[in-house]
C-alpha positions in Angstrom: -59.9 30.5 -47.5 -58.0 30.5 -50.8 -57.9 27.2 -52.6 -55.6 26.6 -55.5 -53.7 23.7 -57.2 -50.0 24.0 -58.0 -48.2 21.8 -60.5 -44.8 21.5 -58.9 -41.6 21.5 -61.0 -39.6 18.5 -59.9 -36.1 17.5 -61.2 -36.1 13.8 -61.6 -33.1 13.3 -63.9 -30.4 13.8 -61.3 -31.6 10.7 -59.5 -31.8 8.8 -62.8 -35.6 8.9 -62.9 -38.0 9.5 -65.8 -40.7 12.2 -65.6 -42.9 10.2 -67.9 -46.4 9.6 -66.4 -45.5 11.5 -63.3 -48.2 13.4 -61.3 -47.2 16.0 -58.8 -50.0 18.3 -57.8 -50.2 20.3 -54.6 -53.6 21.5 -53.4 -53.4 24.5 -51.1 -55.9 25.5 -48.4 -54.8 28.9 -47.2 -56.4 31.3 -44.9 -57.0 34.7 -46.5 -55.2 37.6 -44.8 -57.5 40.4 -43.8 -57.2 43.5 -41.7 -59.8 42.0 -39.3 -57.9 38.8 -38.7 -54.3 40.1 -39.1 -51.3 37.8 -39.5 -51.2 34.7 -37.4 -47.8 33.1 -38.4 -49.7 29.8 -38.7 -48.3 26.3 -38.6 -48.5 24.4 -41.9 -49.0 20.7 -42.7 -48.3 18.9 -46.0 -50.5 15.8 -46.3 -49.7 12.6 -48.2 -52.7 10.4 -48.8 -52.3 6.6 -48.8 -53.2 4.1 -51.5 -50.3 1.6 -51.6 -48.4 3.8 -54.0 -51.0 2.7 -56.5 -53.2 5.9 -56.2 -53.9 8.7 -53.8 -56.9 8.2 -51.5 -59.5 11.0 -51.6 -60.6 10.1 -48.1 -57.1 10.9 -46.7 -56.8 14.1 -48.6 -59.2 17.1 -48.5 -61.1 16.0 -45.4 -57.9 15.7 -43.4 -56.7 19.1 -44.8 -60.0 20.7 -43.7 -59.7 19.2 -40.2 -56.3 20.9 -39.8 -57.5 24.1 -41.4 -60.3 24.2 -38.8 -57.6 24.0 -36.1 -55.7 27.0 -37.5 -53.2 25.4 -39.9 -52.6 26.2 -43.5 -52.8 22.9 -45.2 -51.4 21.3 -48.4 -52.3 18.0 -50.0 -49.7 16.4 -52.3 -51.0 14.1 -55.0 -47.8 12.4 -55.8 -46.8 10.0 -58.6 -48.1 6.4 -58.2 -48.0 2.9 -59.7 -44.6 1.6 -60.7 -42.9 5.0 -60.1 -39.8 3.8 -58.2 -38.0 5.3 -55.3 -37.1 8.2 -54.9 -39.7 9.6 -57.3 -42.3 10.4 -54.6 -39.6 11.5 -52.1 -38.4 14.1 -54.6 -42.0 15.3 -55.1 -42.7 15.5 -51.4 -39.5 17.5 -50.6 -40.3 19.8 -53.6 -43.6 20.4 -51.9 -42.0 21.2 -48.6 -39.6 23.6 -50.4 -42.5 25.3 -52.1 -44.3 25.8 -48.8 -41.3 27.2 -47.0 -40.3 29.5 -49.9 -43.8 30.9 -49.7 -44.0 31.1 -46.0 -44.3 34.9 -45.9 -46.9 35.0 -48.7 -49.0 32.3 -47.0 -48.5 33.7 -43.4 -46.7 30.5 -42.3 -44.2 30.0 -39.6 -41.2 28.5 -41.5 -40.2 26.7 -38.3 -43.5 24.9 -38.0 -44.0 23.0 -41.2 -45.1 19.4 -40.6 -45.7 16.4 -42.8 -48.6 13.9 -42.3 -49.1 10.6 -44.1 -51.5 7.7 -44.2 -50.5 4.1 -44.9 -48.2 4.3 -48.0 -48.4 8.1 -47.5 -47.2 7.4 -44.0 -44.2 5.6 -45.6 -43.7 8.8 -47.7 -43.9 11.1 -44.6 -41.4 8.8 -42.8 -39.2 8.8 -45.9 -39.1 12.6 -45.8 -38.4 12.4 -42.1 -35.4 10.0 -42.5 -33.9 11.2 -45.8 -34.5 15.0 -46.1 -30.9 15.8 -45.2 -29.2 13.1 -47.3 -26.8 14.2 -50.0 -28.3 12.2 -52.8 -31.6 14.1 -52.3 -30.1 17.5 -51.7 -28.0 17.2 -54.9 -31.1 16.4 -56.9 -33.1 19.2 -55.4 -30.1 21.6 -55.7 -31.1 23.6 -52.5 -30.1 24.2 -49.0 -31.3 21.5 -46.7 -33.1 24.0 -44.4 -35.6 24.6 -47.2 -36.8 21.0 -47.0 -36.6 20.3 -43.3 -39.8 18.8 -41.7 -40.3 20.2 -38.3 -42.5 17.3 -37.2 -44.2 14.2 -38.7 -47.7 12.7 -38.1 -47.9 9.1 -39.3 -51.2 7.2 -39.5 -51.0 3.4 -39.8 -47.8 3.8 -41.9 -46.0 1.2 -44.0 -42.5 1.1 -42.5 -40.7 -2.3 -43.0 -39.8 -4.3 -46.1 -39.8 -7.6 -44.1 -42.5 -10.2 -43.7 -44.8 -7.7 -41.9 -44.7 -5.2 -44.8 -47.5 -4.2 -47.2 -46.0 -5.9 -50.2 -47.8 -3.9 -52.9 -46.4 -0.6 -51.6 -42.8 -1.9 -51.6 -43.2 -3.6 -55.1 -44.2 -0.3 -56.6 -41.1 1.4 -55.0 -38.7 -1.2 -56.4 -40.4 -1.7 -59.7 -37.9 -2.7 -62.5 -34.9 -2.9 -60.2 -32.6 -5.9 -60.0 -29.4 -6.9 -58.2 -27.4 -4.5 -56.1 -29.5 -1.5 -57.1 -32.7 -3.3 -55.8 -30.9 -4.2 -52.5 -29.8 -0.6 -52.1 -33.3 0.7 -52.5 -34.7 -2.0 -50.2 -32.4 -0.7 -47.5 -33.4 3.0 -48.1 -37.1 2.2 -47.9 -36.8 0.1 -44.7 -37.5 3.1 -42.6 -37.1 1.7 -39.1 -33.4 1.2 -40.1 -33.1 4.8 -41.5 -34.1 6.8 -38.5 -31.3 9.2 -37.6 -30.4 12.3 -35.6 -32.1 14.5 -38.2 -35.4 12.7 -38.0 -38.0 15.1 -36.5 -40.3 14.6 -33.6 -43.1 12.3 -34.5 -46.7 11.5 -33.7 -47.7 8.0 -34.7 -50.9 5.9 -34.4 -52.2 2.5 -35.5 -54.8 -0.1 -34.8 -53.6 -3.3 -33.2 -55.9 -5.4 -35.4 -54.7 -3.8 -38.7 -54.8 -6.7 -41.2 -53.4 -4.7 -44.1 -50.4 -3.0 -42.6 -49.6 -4.8 -39.4 -49.2 -2.7 -36.2 -45.6 -4.0 -36.0 -44.7 -1.4 -38.7 -45.4 1.4 -36.2 -43.8 -0.5 -33.4 -40.6 -1.0 -35.4 -40.5 2.7 -36.2 -41.0 3.7 -32.6 -38.1 1.4 -31.8 -35.9 3.3 -34.3 -37.1 6.7 -32.8 -36.3 5.5 -29.3 -32.9 4.1 -30.3 -32.0 7.5 -31.8 -33.5 9.5 -28.9 -36.1 11.2 -31.1 -39.1 12.4 -29.1 -42.4 10.8 -30.1 -46.0 10.3 -29.1 -47.8 7.1 -30.0 -51.4 5.8 -29.8 -52.2 2.1 -30.5 -56.0 1.5 -30.6 -57.3 -1.9 -29.7 -59.4 -2.3 -32.9 -60.4 -0.5 -36.0 -58.5 -2.1 -38.9 -56.9 -0.1 -41.6 -57.6 3.0 -43.8 -59.7 4.9 -41.2 -58.6 8.4 -42.2 -60.5 10.6 -39.7 -62.5 7.6 -38.4 -65.8 9.4 -38.8 -68.9 9.6 -41.1 -67.2 12.2 -43.4 -64.4 9.8 -44.4 -66.2 6.4 -44.0 -66.9 4.1 -46.9 -68.3 1.4 -44.7 -69.4 1.0 -41.1 -66.1 -0.2 -39.7 -64.4 3.1 -40.9 -66.4 4.9 -38.1 -64.4 4.4 -34.9 -65.3 6.9 -32.2 -62.3 5.9 -30.0 -59.7 6.1 -32.8 -61.3 9.3 -34.0 -59.6 11.1 -31.2 -56.2 10.7 -33.0 -56.7 13.9 -35.0 -57.4 16.2 -32.0 -54.5 14.6 -30.1 -52.2 15.1 -33.1 -53.2 18.8 -33.4 -52.6 19.3 -29.7 -49.2 17.7 -30.1 -48.3 19.8 -33.1 -49.0 23.0 -31.3 -46.6 22.0 -28.6 -43.7 21.7 -31.1 
């Protein structure tokens, strides 16, 4: 496996954003091509760790990438800009990562029609933002590229932040609207309320959550599922009875405390991998 880190070149100015204190680093976990293995035309997954848009969680980064690599994916982890970097900073970075992966599909032995996004908590909000906004003109104008280059072919959402209402994770939304007032603030509120942004271009989605999540209420996933259903977007969902929030792979490798180890919810990753191979 080849591991490298890429500093992505993102154009922020066209969306009226500053590149000061931005961080956009893509870690690549790529199978080496050898005569013995031959080319596989592998699926790829771009992973967005959670962290409330304050930071990027290590537990939801490399361990998740290696889980998918073990299943035959080429995997990429985006460490996107955080803390008071307002929308659409992270969205531009995420779509630039997708563009990079697709432009290098032949080099990395990737099937360009099987590039998925996967996000956890606030990273789930970012993955859902990619899903809902990738084809919008305000994004494509900033990226200056054909929309097919940034198209996600599927999305995996783990306990995602979705709504801006009373059931939101307020810290995540505050970071996305930092410094905005009046009509501009209201416009961004609408764009980051993702159950209202699902549309015909939103890709098939796998989504899971724990019913007792006290940080990001399960209603966030339920609202998004409602949006998917309303727009006739196929999805698979799993709601686990208990487990709380921030579980990552739900096993010893990603646990920081005993309640992060949840054998029942741990099945989500294998189920998601099976789902992804059916796309």
